[in-house]
MARKEZA-650600 format. One record per residue: residue number from 1; x, y, z of N, C-alpha, C, O in turn. Coordinates in steps of 0.02 Angstrom, whole numbers, plus 50000, padded with zeros to 5 digits. Layout:
num:n_east:n_north:n_up:ca_east:ca_north:ca_up:c_east:c_north:c_up:o_east:o_north:o_up
NUM:X:Y:Z:X:Y:Z:X:Y:Z:X:Y:Z;
...
***
This chain:
num:n_east:n_north:n_up:ca_east:ca_north:ca_up:c_east:c_north:c_up:o_east:o_north:o_up
1:59739:54223:55468:59766:54269:55439:59722:54317:55426:59664:54295:55419;
2:59732:54406:55418:59688:54468:55407:59698:54465:55321:59741:54433:55290;
3:59656:54497:55299:59647:54527:55237:59701:54520:55206:59745:54550:55236;
4:59725:54486:55148:59777:54514:55111:59779:54574:55081:59734:54588:55042;
5:59847:54632:55100:59849:54708:55080:59886:54683:55004:59896:54625:54986;
6:59893:54714:54985:59934:54727:54899:59963:54781:54878:59923:54827:54869;
7:60023:54795:54865:60057:54853:54847:60101:54848:54784:60104:54791:54761;
8:60126:54881:54760:60172:54890:54695:60252:54926:54686:60269:54983:54703;
9:60296:54870:54652:60353:54896:54677:60345:54913:54595:60320:54871:54558;
10:60369:54977:54570:60379:55000:54490:60451:55010:54494:60488:55017:54543;
11:60464:55008:54414:60546:55003:54410:60550:55045:54332:60604:55050:54303;
12:60509:55062:54313:60516:55137:54257:60558:55095:54231:60619:55091:54239;
13:60513:55056:54191:60537:54998:54135:60542:55026:54064:60495:55004:54031;
14:60585:55069:54025:60592:55091:53950:60583:55037:53906:60628:54999:53888;
15:60517:55033:53886:60524:54970:53845:60550:54994:53747:60573:55049:53732;
16:60541:54950:53709:60557:54977:53649:60505:55026:53621:60445:55012:53618;
17:60538:55102:53595:60519:55128:53562:60483:55194:53605:60454:55245:53585;
18:60498:55170:53672:60493:55234:53709:60529:55275:53739:60584:55247:53744;
19:60534:55336:53765:60590:55369:53799:60569:55366:53862:60511:55364:53883;
20:60654:55363:53913:60644:55372:53976:60596:55432:54015:60581:55430:54074;
21:60579:55476:53975:60527:55527:54010:60456:55495:54006:60414:55511:54048;
22:60438:55441:53944:60393:55411:53940:60364:55356:53997:60310:55344:54024;
23:60438:55327:54000:60427:55290:54053:60407:55324:54150:60362:55309:54189;
24:60459:55368:54155:60447:55383:54216:60359:55411:54226:60324:55400:54275;
25:60337:55456:54153:60265:55484:54148:60206:55403:54185:60160:55402:54225;
26:60236:55354:54149:60174:55284:54145:60194:55266:54244:60153:55244:54284;
27:60260:55283:54259:60260:55272:54342:60217:55297:54378:60176:55266:54410;
28:60228:55396:54373:60173:55421:54396:60089:55405:54394:60048:55409:54441;
29:60077:55385:54315:60005:55374:54312:59983:55309:54336:59923:55298:54338;
30:60025:55265:54353:60033:55214:54385:60026:55214:54478:59992:55178:54514;
31:60056:55248:54489:60045:55245:54552:59965:55292:54577:59927:55280:54624;
32:59963:55345:54528:59897:55362:54537:59864:55312:54531:59849:55289:54587;
33:59848:55285:54494:59805:55202:54461:59804:55173:54535:59750:55166:54564;
34:59854:55160:54561:59879:55115:54625:59831:55146:54673:59785:55116:54701;
35:59844:55195:54678:59774:55244:54750:59724:55223:54727:59686:55186:54758;
36:59716:55243:54670:59613:55242:54636:59608:55176:54647:59556:55168:54679;
37:59635:55124:54636:59608:55047:54649:59621:55014:54718:59598:54957:54727;
38:59654:55045:54764:59640:55013:54820:59722:54993:54870:59735:54976:54927;
39:59755:55007:54816:59841:54972:54831:59854:54999:54908:59821:55048:54926;
40:59894:54976:54947:59914:54987:54994:59976:55051:54991:59983:55106:55017;
41:60013:55008:54945:60110:55052:54938:60125:55052:54881:60096:55013:54843;
42:60172:55091:54858:60180:55101:54796:60253:55118:54798:60272:55177:54802;
43:60295:55067:54795:60373:55077:54772:60420:55092:54724:60407:55076:54666;
44:60476:55121:54736:60535:55135:54664:60574:55116:54686:60591:55111:54744;
45:60614:55087:54592:60669:55059:54633:60743:55088:54613:60731:55125:54565;
46:60809:55089:54626:60839:55103:54632:60898:55072:54570:60937:55034:54599;
47:60916:55078:54493:60948:55039:54460:60995:55100:54427:60986:55160:54436;
48:61047:55071:54390:61104:55112:54353:61135:55087:54291:61142:55028:54273;
49:61153:55137:54263:61192:55112:54185:61153:55056:54158:61175:55001:54140;
50:61090:55079:54158:61028:55019:54107:60981:55078:54055:60938:55117:54077;
51:60994:55075:54011:60936:55126:53945:60870:55087:53988:60822:55121:54007;
52:60874:55022:54001:60794:54998:53990:60751:55011:54052:60690:55010:54051;
53:60795:55027:54117:60769:55049:54183:60786:55134:54201:60841:55159:54209;
54:60727:55164:54202:60741:55237:54195:60741:55257:54274:60760:55314:54285;
55:60724:55221:54323:60713:55228:54375:60794:55229:54435:60798:55194:54485;
56:60825:55257:54422:60893:55279:54480:60894:55301:54537:60937:55281:54576;
57:60836:55360:54562:60823:55403:54603:60772:55409:54643:60753:55466:54657;
58:60737:55351:54673:60675:55337:54710:60664:55388:54748:60606:55406:54759;
59:60719:55422:54774:60685:55482:54836:60703:55538:54796:60717:55586:54832;
60:60712:55555:54715:60706:55627:54696:60607:55601:54675:60559:55632:54698;
61:60602:55549:54636:60552:55524:54609:60477:55528:54648:60421:55544:54628;
62:60506:55503:54719:60444:55494:54744:60429:55548:54770:60374:55545:54797;
63:60466:55623:54776:60425:55682:54785:60362:55709:54765:60318:55741:54795;
64:60370:55678:54680:60319:55683:54626:60275:55642:54641:60218:55663:54635;
65:60283:55590:54658:60226:55526:54648:60202:55555:54729:60155:55595:54727;
66:60216:55547:54762:60186:55585:54832:60145:55645:54844:60096:55653:54881;
67:60183:55697:54790:60133:55743:54783:60067:55751:54734:60022:55792:54735;
68:60083:55684:54683:60033:55677:54655:59959:55648:54692:59906:55671:54671;
69:59959:55597:54744:59915:55548:54776:59904:55580:54842:59933:55627:54869;
70:59862:55546:54857:59859:55585:54933:59845:55547:55006:59835:55573:55061;
71:59850:55464:54984:59830:55431:55031:59870:55366:55037:59875:55338:55091;
72:59903:55337:54975:59960:55267:54973:60018:55313:54998:60035:55372:54993;
73:60046:55234:55037:60117:55241:55055:60160:55256:54994:60142:55233:54940;
74:60209:55287:54998:60241:55313:54933:60315:55286:54959:60339:55306:55012;
75:60350:55237:54914:60421:55207:54964:60478:55191:54911:60466:55194:54851;
76:60538:55175:54933:60600:55145:54904:60597:55079:54906:60578:55039:54948;
77:60616:55076:54861:60615:54970:54860:60681:54946:54809:60672:54910:54760;
78:60739:54969:54828:60728:55014:54868:60815:55067:54887:60870:55042:54874;
79:60809:55113:54906:60878:55131:54907:60946:55092:54920:60952:55067:54976;
80:60994:55086:54878:61044:55056:54894:61100:55091:54922:61141:55120:54886;
81:61106:55089:55018:61125:55125:55055:61200:55126:55031:61234:55177:55031;
82:61225:55056:55008:61313:55081:55010:61317:55124:54964:61376:55142:54963;
83:61286:55155:54921:61292:55185:54863:61304:55259:54871:61339:55293:54835;
84:61259:55283:54937:61262:55343:54964:61294:55345:55030:61321:55296:55054;
85:61292:55409:55061:61305:55428:55117:61260:55432:55175:61225:55482:55173;
86:61251:55393:55225:61200:55385:55260:61157:55447:55289:61095:55450:55294;
87:61217:55507:55311:61186:55567:55305:61130:55592:55282:61077:55611:55306;
88:61166:55584:55208:61116:55623:55153:61042:55568:55103:61006:55576:55054;
89:61054:55513:55157:60992:55463:55145:60944:55467:55201:60886:55450:55194;
90:60974:55495:55269:60916:55510:55322:60903:55603:55298:60847:55621:55315;
91:60932:55641:55275:60916:55713:55261:60864:55720:55195:60820:55763:55184;
92:60883:55669:55159:60815:55651:55123:60751:55631:55124:60702:55657:55098;
93:60758:55571:55168:60704:55547:55202:60676:55590:55250:60617:55607:55253;
94:60708:55602:55275:60670:55680:55315:60644:55733:55291:60606:55758:55333;
95:60648:55765:55235:60633:55809:55194:60576:55755:55161:60522:55779:55180;
96:60567:55718:55137:60516:55674:55125:60457:55664:55173:60400:55662:55150;
97:60470:55655:55253:60442:55626:55309:60389:55708:55306:60328:55711:55310;
98:60439:55767:55296:60425:55835:55317:60371:55847:55276:60324:55872:55306;
99:60364:55839:55223:60323:55869:55163:60257:55807:55161:60206:55829:55133;
100:60251:55742:55181:60201:55711:55173:60226:55679:55246:60284:55666:55261;
101:60188:55674:55273:60216:55644:55352:60177:55591:55363:60116:55599:55358;
102:60202:55530:55381:60142:55480:55412:60138:55434:55315:60107:55381:55308;
103:60163:55458:55270:60150:55419:55203:60221:55390:55187:60221:55343:55146;
104:60282:55411:55213:60351:55388:55169:60369:55308:55215:60369:55298:55276;
105:60383:55259:55154:60434:55197:55160:60488:55209:55158:60500:55245:55109;
106:60540:55197:55193:60602:55189:55154:60655:55101:55157:60696:55076:55194;
107:60622:55085:55100:60648:55025:55089:60720:55028:55084:60743:55073:55048;
108:60766:54983:55117:60859:54982:55103:60882:54927:55075:60849:54876:55085;
109:60941:54922:55033:60969:54865:55019:61030:54887:54992:61052:54940:54970;
110:61059:54810:55004:61137:54814:54970:61175:54811:54940:61236:54815:54949;
111:61129:54800:54876:61146:54758:54820:61186:54826:54773:61193:54880:54802;
112:61205:54819:54716:61227:54890:54696:61181:54916:54641:61205:54950:54596;
113:61125:54904:54643:61079:54905:54583:61105:54899:54520:61070:54923:54475;
114:61149:54877:54508:61192:54873:54450:61256:54846:54452:61262:54802:54495;
115:61320:54863:54409:61379:54832:54429:61417:54863:54471:61405:54918:54497;
116:61450:54840:54477:61525:54860:54547:61559:54921:54521:61589:54957:54561;
117:61557:54934:54469:61611:54988:54432:61563:55047:54443:61580:55097:54475;
118:61522:55043:54423:61466:55105:54433:61454:55128:54491:61451:55189:54502;
119:61448:55083:54536:61450:55075:54613:61483:55113:54644:61458:55156:54681;
120:61570:55099:54634:61612:55128:54623:61609:55207:54630:61629:55245:54674;
121:61572:55217:54560:61582:55302:54540:61539:55327:54601:61563:55366:54642;
122:61479:55304:54605:61418:55316:54661:61454:55350:54716:61458:55411:54725;
123:61485:55296:54759:61525:55306:54811:61594:55280:54830:61600:55233:54869;
124:61663:55319:54795:61698:55311:54785:61727:55249:54863:61765:55202:54853;
125:61706:55260:54913:61719:55239:54985:61678:55190:54989:61676:55165:55046;
126:61627:55153:54932:61587:55085:54950:61671:55051:54944:61712:55070:54902;
127:61683:54988:55007:61703:54926:55000:61664:54871:54976:61686:54828:54938;
128:61605:54874:54999:61563:54812:54975:61555:54761:55030:61535:54705:55014;
129:61573:54778:55109:61580:54720:55136:61523:54755:55184:61501:54812:55188;
130:61509:54693:55218:61441:54692:55248:61451:54728:55323:61402:54746:55356;
131:61540:54736:55350:61553:54790:55395:61511:54853:55395:61476:54880:55438;
132:61530:54869:55321:61532:54945:55301:61442:54968:55316:61416:55012:55350;
133:61416:54921:55276:61342:54916:55275:61307:54934:55358:61273:54979:55382;
134:61333:54881:55379:61298:54897:55463:61311:54945:55497:61273:54977:55533;
135:61389:54955:55486:61397:55026:55500:61342:55106:55494:61317:55148:55532;
136:61346:55088:55417:61283:55138:55381:61214:55126:55409:61182:55176:55425;
137:61185:55059:55418:61134:55082:55467:61126:55080:55544:61081:55062:55582;
138:61195:55109:55553:61196:55112:55628:61194:55194:55633:61168:55228:55678;
139:61229:55215:55573:61242:55296:55588:61160:55297:55542:61166:55355:55524;
140:61110:55282:55519:61068:55306:55490:61023:55295:55581:61003:55349:55602;
141:61017:55269:55601:60962:55263:55665:60983:55318:55712:60938:55341:55748;
142:61038:55341:55717:61060:55396:55747:61036:55453:55729:61002:55485:55768;
143:61049:55475:55668:61025:55528:55618:60971:55545:55645:60952:55597:55671;
144:60938:55473:55630:60835:55479:55632:60817:55514:55708:60775:55557:55722;
145:60862:55481:55751:60847:55479:55826:60893:55542:55843:60912:55544:55901;
146:60911:55586:55807:60946:55634:55821:60990:55638:55884:60987:55682:55927;
147:61047:55567:55882:61086:55559:55930:61157:55554:55889:61200:55516:55910;
148:61167:55590:55837:61227:55570:55803:61274:55638:55832:61260:55698:55836;
149:61341:55597:55853:61392:55665:55866:61454:55633:55855:61466:55576:55833;
150:61494:55682:55875:61560:55685:55875:61589:55688:55930:61552:55686:55979;
151:61666:55692:55941:61691:55726:55994:61674:55827:55993:61673:55868:56038;
152:61661:55833:55915:61658:55907:55911:61591:55929:55933:61585:55987:55952;
153:61539:55889:55933:61470:55913:55945:61415:55860:55908:61434:55805:55888;
154:61354:55880:55901:61295:55836:55875:61322:55859:55794:61365:55899:55775;
155:61267:55804:55752:61285:55812:55678:61199:55796:55692:61172:55757:55731;
156:61174:55835:55653:61086:55832:55654:61065:55813:55574:61069:55848:55524;
157:61049:55765:55581:60989:55749:55495:60949:55829:55494:60922:55856:55543;
158:60955:55858:55423:60888:55932:55457:60853:55916:55371:60887:55900:55323;
159:60784:55924:55371:60760:55942:55416:60729:55912:55497:60708:55854:55500;
160:60730:55940:55537:60692:55904:55601:60624:55888:55573:60599:55927:55532;
161:60590:55832:55592:60544:55817:55571:60504:55779:55645:60543:55748:55681;
162:60455:55781:55661:60421:55744:55708:60406:55670:55689:60396:55635:55739;
163:60403:55648:55646:60397:55587:55617:60447:55535:55571:60455:55554:55513;
164:60471:55490:55584:60523:55458:55526:60474:55418:55484:60414:55410:55493;
165:60519:55395:55433:60497:55358:55406:60504:55274:55405:60552:55241:55426;
166:60433:55246:55371:60450:55168:55399:60518:55127:55370:60535:55122:55311;
167:60549:55100:55425:60630:55062:55359:60608:55002:55366:60582:54974:55414;
168:60624:54980:55298:60615:54899:55294:60680:54887:55249:60708:54924:55208;
169:60696:54820:55271:60764:54781:55258:60748:54750:55225:60723:54696:55243;
170:60757:54776:55122:60738:54707:55065:60791:54665:55081:60850:54680:55088;
171:60756:54597:55087:60807:54520:55069:60797:54477:55039:60736:54468:55044;
172:60817:54440:55008:60830:54382:54958:60838:54314:55015:60807:54261:55010;
173:60879:54328:55060:60903:54273:55100:60913:54297:55179:60901:54353:55203;
174:60935:54244:55207:60934:54234:55309:60966:54293:55333:60947:54330:55378;
175:61032:54300:55287:61078:54369:55319:61048:54415:55325:61046:54439:55381;
176:61014:54444:55273:60978:54503:55281:60928:54501:55317:60927:54546:55359;
177:60873:54455:55319:60834:54452:55376:60862:54444:55449:60819:54455:55491;
178:60907:54433:55466:60931:54439:55525:60952:54496:55541:60976:54499:55597;
179:60952:54556:55504:60995:54633:55508:60909:54675:55518:60889:54719:55556;
180:60888:54649:55483:60807:54673:55467:60802:54666:55562:60792:54713:55601;
181:60811:54601:55578:60772:54596:55640:60826:54638:55704:60810:54668:55755;
182:60881:54626:55680:60943:54672:55720:60909:54734:55745:60895:54755:55801;
183:60902:54751:55691:60873:54848:55697:60827:54867:55711:60814:54926:55721;
184:60771:54792:55719:60694:54815:55722:60674:54849:55668:60656:54907:55678;
185:60674:54826:55601:60634:54864:55546:60600:54787:55513:60613:54727:55504;
186:60559:54829:55504:60515:54783:55413:60571:54743:55385:60631:54758:55381;
187:60542:54693:55368:60569:54627:55310:60520:54633:55278:60461:54630:55295;
188:60564:54647:55189:60522:54643:55124:60548:54586:55110:60608:54596:55120;
189:60543:54531:55092:60569:54465:55033:60565:54477:54997:60508:54487:54976;
190:60624:54487:54951:60623:54483:54871:60622:54415:54830:60667:54395:54793;
191:60577:54392:54841:60559:54334:54788:60557:54338:54724:60562:54287:54689;
192:60550:54400:54696:60547:54400:54634:60637:54414:54595:60658:54418:54537;
193:60662:54418:54654:60739:54419:54648:60751:54347:54661:60758:54320:54606;
194:60756:54305:54709:60782:54246:54712:60690:54210:54733:60656:54221:54783;
195:60676:54175:54684:60644:54134:54664:60648:54053:54704:60614:54002:54696;
196:60701:54067:54744:60721:54017:54791:60703:54030:54865:60717:53984:54904;
197:60680:54077:54888:60652:54102:54947:60631:54063:54963:60615:54015:54927;
198:60624:54066:55023:60578:54020:55066:60559:54043:55148:60595:54078:55183;
199:60499:54016:55166:60466:54064:55230:60523:54042:55288:60523:54064:55346;
200:60554:54013:55272:60624:54009:55341:60648:54079:55342:60670:54107:55392;
201:60640:54107:55281:60682:54179:55313:60644:54229:55348:60673:54269:55385;
202:60583:54230:55340:60528:54256:55404:60544:54230:55453:60565:54260:55503;
203:60537:54156:55446:60562:54137:55548:60596:54141:55555:60597:54147:55616;
204:60654:54144:55534:60716:54183:55554:60725:54253:55584:60757:54268:55634;
205:60680:54307:55531:60670:54371:55556:60630:54366:55622:60655:54392:55672;
206:60568:54335:55626:60554:54335:55688:60574:54318:55757:60563:54344:55812;
207:60606:54267:55738:60638:54236:55791:60694:54279:55823:60706:54286:55883;
208:60730:54311:55762:60782:54355:55818:60761:54447:55805:60800:54493:55792;
209:60693:54449:55815:60679:54526:55807:60692:54546:55855:60682:54513:55906;
210:60720:54612:55858:60711:54652:55929:60685:54709:55918:60709:54749:55878;
211:60633:54721:55951:60601:54781:55949:60634:54848:55950:60686:54864:55979;
212:60593:54885:55912:60642:54946:55903:60601:55034:55915:60542:55039:55933;
213:60629:55074:55908:60581:55150:55934:60526:55140:55888:60467:55149:55905;
214:60550:55117:55814:60516:55124:55770:60439:55073:55730:60400:55083:55683;
215:60451:55015:55785:60431:54939:55779:60431:54896:55834:60485:54868:55846;
216:60378:54884:55876:60366:54840:55927:60368:54762:55909:60397:54715:55935;
217:60338:54765:55870:60349:54684:55839:60354:54678:55772:60332:54719:55732;
218:60383:54626:55758:60400:54609:55684:60343:54604:55625:60297:54564:55636;
219:60342:54645:55555:60311:54679:55516:60369:54638:55456:60429:54651:55449;
220:60328:54584:55415:60368:54566:55353:60303:54561:55300:60247:54537:55310;
221:60338:54600:55225:60319:54596:55168:60337:54528:55131:60379:54492:55159;
222:60310:54508:55074:60330:54474:55020:60322:54521:54941:60270:54549:54924;
223:60386:54520:54903:60384:54524:54863:60382:54490:54802:60417:54442:54817;
224:60363:54480:54736:60356:54441:54684:60327:54460:54628:60271:54486:54626;
225:60376:54445:54562:60337:54469:54507:60259:54438:54487:60248:54379:54499;
226:60212:54476:54459:60156:54441:54454:60128:54484:54408:60137:54545:54406;
227:60085:54438:54361:60060:54448:54278:59998:54392:54262:59995:54331:54255;
228:59944:54456:54261:59874:54437:54271:59844:54488:54200:59839:54548:54184;
229:59829:54404:54167:59778:54423:54108:59714:54408:54104:59694:54354:54127;
230:59671:54455:54072:59583:54447:54034:59581:54351:54033:59546:54314:54068;
231:59623:54335:53991:59637:54257:53963:59716:54233:53982:59769:54264:53979;
232:59699:54149:54006:59774:54142:53984:59812:54118:53937:59863:54084:53947;
233:59792:54133:53888:59838:54161:53829:59870:54220:53843:59931:54230:53843;
234:59835:54251:53853:59860:54331:53865:59901:54337:53910:59930:54392:53904;
235:59926:54300:53969:59942:54291:54031:60010:54248:54013:60066:54256:54037;
236:59992:54209:53973:60056:54167:53931:60107:54216:53901:60166:54211:53917;
237:60085:54263:53858:60114:54313:53820:60170:54357:53860:60232:54362:53855;
238:60121:54389:53902:60141:54439:53963:60202:54386:54003:60251:54416:54025;
239:60199:54331:54009:60266:54296:54043:60315:54286:54006:60375:54297:54019;
240:60283:54257:53936:60373:54262:53880:60386:54319:53899:60430:54308:53941;
241:60375:54385:53898:60392:54439:53880:60458:54441:53939:60516:54459:53926;
242:60433:54418:54006:60468:54433:54062:60541:54377:54067:60600:54390:54079;
243:60506:54308:54052:60559:54261:54036:60620:54297:54017:60672:54303:54048;
244:60597:54327:53940:60658:54337:53913:60674:54384:53911:60711:54393:53863;
245:60660:54459:53966:60691:54491:53987:60746:54473:54042:60804:54493:54041;
246:60709:54425:54099:60780:54383:54161:60811:54343:54133:60856:54317:54167;
247:60800:54317:54057:60840:54293:54052:60922:54331:53993:60978:54314:53974;
248:60887:54372:53987:60941:54436:53976:60982:54455:54014:61042:54461:54002;
249:60949:54468:54070:60986:54483:54139:61039:54469:54175:61079:54498:54211;
250:61023:54384:54143:61073:54346:54190:61110:54332:54138:61149:54286:54150;
251:61115:54355:54079:61192:54352:54032:61192:54431:54031:61180:54459:53977;
252:61203:54466:54084:61223:54545:54078:61208:54570:54020:61252:54600:53990;
253:61147:54563:53991:61130:54619:53944:61068:54657:53981:61025:54629:54014;
254:61072:54736:53966:61034:54762:54005:61000:54812:53951:60993:54867:53977;
255:60979:54811:53889:60991:54863:53828:60968:54833:53778:60983:54774:53771;
256:60929:54864:53733:60927:54829:53683:60886:54765:53673:60911:54722:53636;
257:60827:54754:53701:60788:54691:53693:60762:54687:53625:60748:54631:53605;
258:60753:54738:53586:60686:54713:53555:60634:54745:53562:60623:54781:53611;
259:60596:54737:53517:60511:54771:53524:60473:54696:53522:60494:54642:53500;
260:60417:54710:53551:60367:54651:53576:60361:54593:53511:60367:54532:53506;
261:60347:54639:53473:60354:54565:53409:60415:54524:53398:60414:54467:53376;
262:60462:54554:53414:60521:54507:53424:60537:54458:53455:60569:54407:53441;
263:60494:54492:53531:60502:54450:53569:60450:54390:53576:60469:54337:53600;
264:60385:54398:53554:60335:54360:53534:60369:54316:53475:60369:54257:53492;
265:60390:54323:53428:60439:54272:53383:60497:54245:53403:60528:54205:53368;
266:60518:54264:53464:60587:54236:53503:60593:54161:53521:60561:54141:53569;
267:60626:54123:53491:60631:54047:53520:60691:54025:53548:60744:54012:53519;
268:60677:54019:53618:60716:54019:53676:60765:53955:53680:60737:53902:53692;
269:60835:53953:53671:60873:53899:53654:60859:53880:53726:60828:53914:53766;
270:60904:53777:53745:60860:53729:53793:60905:53770:53842:60878:53775:53898;
271:60971:53805:53837:60987:53842:53886:60968:53904:53922:60987:53926:53976;
272:60923:53928:53877:60867:53969:53913:60802:53961:53912:60761:54007:53912;
273:60785:53868:53910:60736:53867:53949:60735:53834:54011:60687:53817:54046;
274:60824:53824:54024:60826:53778:54087:60842:53827:54131:60867:53805:54183;
275:60831:53923:54129:60869:53979:54166:60787:53998:54173:60765:54026:54223;
276:60756:53983:54130:60665:54014:54121:60648:53949:54188:60639:53972:54244;
277:60644:53883:54181:60638:53846:54243:60650:53858:54308:60613:53850:54356;
278:60719:53884:54303:60723:53912:54376:60714:53962:54394:60718:53965:54455;
279:60703:54011:54367:60660:54078:54403:60585:54054:54388:60550:54102:54372;
280:60557:54005:54389:60497:54000:54380:60447:54015:54483:60391:54030:54502;
281:60495:54003:54505:60480:54030:54565:60474:54106:54588:60448:54119:54642;
282:60500:54161:54542:60502:54207:54524:60448:54264:54512:60453:54326:54515;
283:60384:54214:54495:60354:54242:54461:60289:54207:54461:60291:54148:54445;
284:60219:54237:54479:60160:54203:54455:60146:54239:54414:60168:54296:54410;
285:60089:54200:54358:60039:54223:54309:59991:54171:54308:59987:54114:54332;
286:59944:54218:54263:59874:54173:54263:59832:54220:54262:59854:54277:54266;
287:59760:54210:54257:59711:54235:54235:59701:54274:54320:59742:54269:54367;
288:59642:54309:54321:59635:54334:54401:59615:54280:54451:59632:54281:54510;
289:59582:54238:54424:59566:54183:54490:59615:54141:54490:59627:54098:54532;
290:59640:54150:54448:59719:54086:54471:59789:54139:54496:59813:54112:54545;
291:59816:54181:54484:59835:54224:54538:59819:54254:54599:59857:54285:54637;
292:59758:54241:54606:59713:54261:54661:59734:54197:54715:59749:54201:54775;
293:59731:54155:54685:59733:54079:54742:59798:54074:54750:59822:54061:54805;
294:59837:54085:54691:59922:54076:54724:59949:54128:54740:60007:54111:54750;
295:59944:54196:54751:59937:54237:54805:59942:54222:54869:59990:54226:54908;
296:59874:54199:54877:59843:54188:54953:59881:54127:54973:59879:54118:55034;
297:59920:54076:54935:59921:54025:54985:60007:54025:54979:60034:53982:55013;
298:60046:54064:54942:60098:54111:54969:60110:54151:55017:60167:54159:55040;
299:60052:54185:55042:60043:54239:55083:60037:54198:55150:60054:54221:55204;
300:60001:54107:55138:59991:54089:55211:60045:54042:55217:60056:54011:55269;
301:60089:54032:55149:60164:54015:55173:60207:54029:55194:60253:53993:55212;
302:60202:54100:55197:60243:54146:55230:60251:54163:55274:60303:54173:55306;
303:60153:54173:55295:60139:54193:55346:60138:54255:55339:60124:54281:55393;
304:60147:54297:55292:60121:54375:55279:60051:54407:55250:60015:54374:55213;
305:60035:54478:55270:59971:54493:55257:59985:54546:55205:59936:54584:55205;
306:60027:54565:55163:60045:54611:55130:60082:54573:55074:60123:54530:55091;
307:60069:54586:54994:60107:54569:54943:60124:54613:54905:60079:54646:54880;
308:60188:54628:54888:60212:54699:54848:60229:54674:54766:60279:54640:54758;
309:60199:54686:54725:60201:54641:54658:60226:54696:54615:60208:54756:54615;
310:60271:54664:54579:60319:54678:54530:60306:54665:54468:60333:54616:54443;
311:60258:54713:54422:60219:54673:54345:60271:54700:54287:60269:54761:54296;
312:60307:54691:54242:60357:54702:54202:60312:54686:54146:60316:54626:54132;
313:60275:54714:54112:60229:54671:54056:60267:54704:54005:60313:54743:54015;
314:60239:54680:53936:60245:54683:53856:60226:54757:53849:60269:54788:53818;
315:60181:54791:53866:60150:54864:53846:60128:54886:53916:60140:54848:53963;
316:60092:54952:53928:60066:54989:53966:59995:54976:53979:59960:54992:54027;
317:59980:54941:53924:59894:54932:53913:59894:54874:53983:59869:54874:54040;
318:59938:54825:53940:59926:54744:53987:59949:54756:54055:59917:54732:54102;
319:60019:54801:54069:60012:54831:54144:59948:54833:54193:59920:54800:54237;
320:59940:54903:54148:59880:54928:54172:59808:54880:54198:59784:54885:54255;
321:59781:54835:54145:59746:54800:54151:59781:54724:54203:59747:54694:54245;
322:59826:54713:54192:59855:54670:54234:59839:54711:54351:59826:54674:54399;
323:59844:54771:54352:59840:54789:54403:59764:54786:54426:59737:54758:54474;
324:59737:54830:54369:59634:54807:54380:59643:54756:54389:59660:54748:54448;
325:59641:54694:54350:59619:54615:54377:59632:54622:54446:59587:54624:54488;
326:59703:54625:54461:59717:54614:54538:59685:54632:54606:59680:54600:54659;
327:59665:54694:54587:59635:54743:54619:59556:54709:54622:59524:54699:54673;
328:59533:54695:54551:59460:54651:54559:59455:54605:54598:59408:54600:54637;
329:59518:54550:54593:59502:54476:54617:59522:54480:54700:59510:54427:54729;
330:59545:54526:54736:59562:54560:54795:59498:54616:54812:59504:54651:54862;
331:59440:54622:54770:59408:54678:54799:59432:54733:54846:59411:54746:54902;
332:59487:54765:54806:59524:54821:54846:59474:54874:54838:59437:54880:54790;
333:59478:54920:54900:59441:54984:54909:59493:55042:54913:59543:55038:54949;
334:59478:55090:54878:59523:55146:54899:59508:55184:54954:59449:55184:54971;
335:59557:55225:54994:59545:55262:55034:59518:55345:55009:59538:55384:54966;
336:59462:55347:55058:59398:55400:55035:59446:55468:55053:59423:55524:55045;
***
């Protein structure tokens, strides 16, 4: 196994008492910190209809992030393709690739990134079917390779670019891993969403992989929530915050979670404790030594050489320190 690389997935969380602008400013600062610390890539997500998450348009935010950095790869984790026109996604990411050649990742998902009603407003033609999703992925490849055409002539995704972004399918199940293999894309296993995701997802991907113009051999990464504290007590405090948020999400609550003190004092019900137990596979927490050991075991189990961490912490200071501790643990080096 080669040296383990690390990336970051940022969701622009609006914690109690902060504004959406402050959350976005924190995302920008985190991208700059990630590059300074030596993380390999920085992805931002697409979520809708929640005041708790400010990250709704990754393709717009990526322009600012790429302009504020110089070497780190900037990507979407991901663009929820059924919410959009495949042509518009191709043009957005061709523009990004034109502006920042060789640094852009297009992570693609098929979840709504919120509720279905909002998704229907984003794209009234969305029928939420796998057939339509596969058709959009096929269209996307034609737009990136300049082979899209109708009987009236070619349909070009502009601007024309000499390179294309790296394409990744976000997957928490075997079905999406087969799709990634079918299209010859990279696979990002979203264990921070499905804590029961197992290495067979990657095995299925590798078994069915078909080489493409963009990727001659399979390439998989793993994404998981990571909370790294100076002490075990600090890590446990951060873990309680995330446990609370995940429980609220699962109850369909996406707003008004209370401040840090409220969550510190919150007492979980027995039913909530059961949900937290079921979610344990989605999160790794502890001191930097404990986290490093757990991540290395997970990387070996899944056969990946890169892990993308999602860190939804109780405050900006602890979140920043978590990334710094990870960089120290893995001896990351920034690109000069």
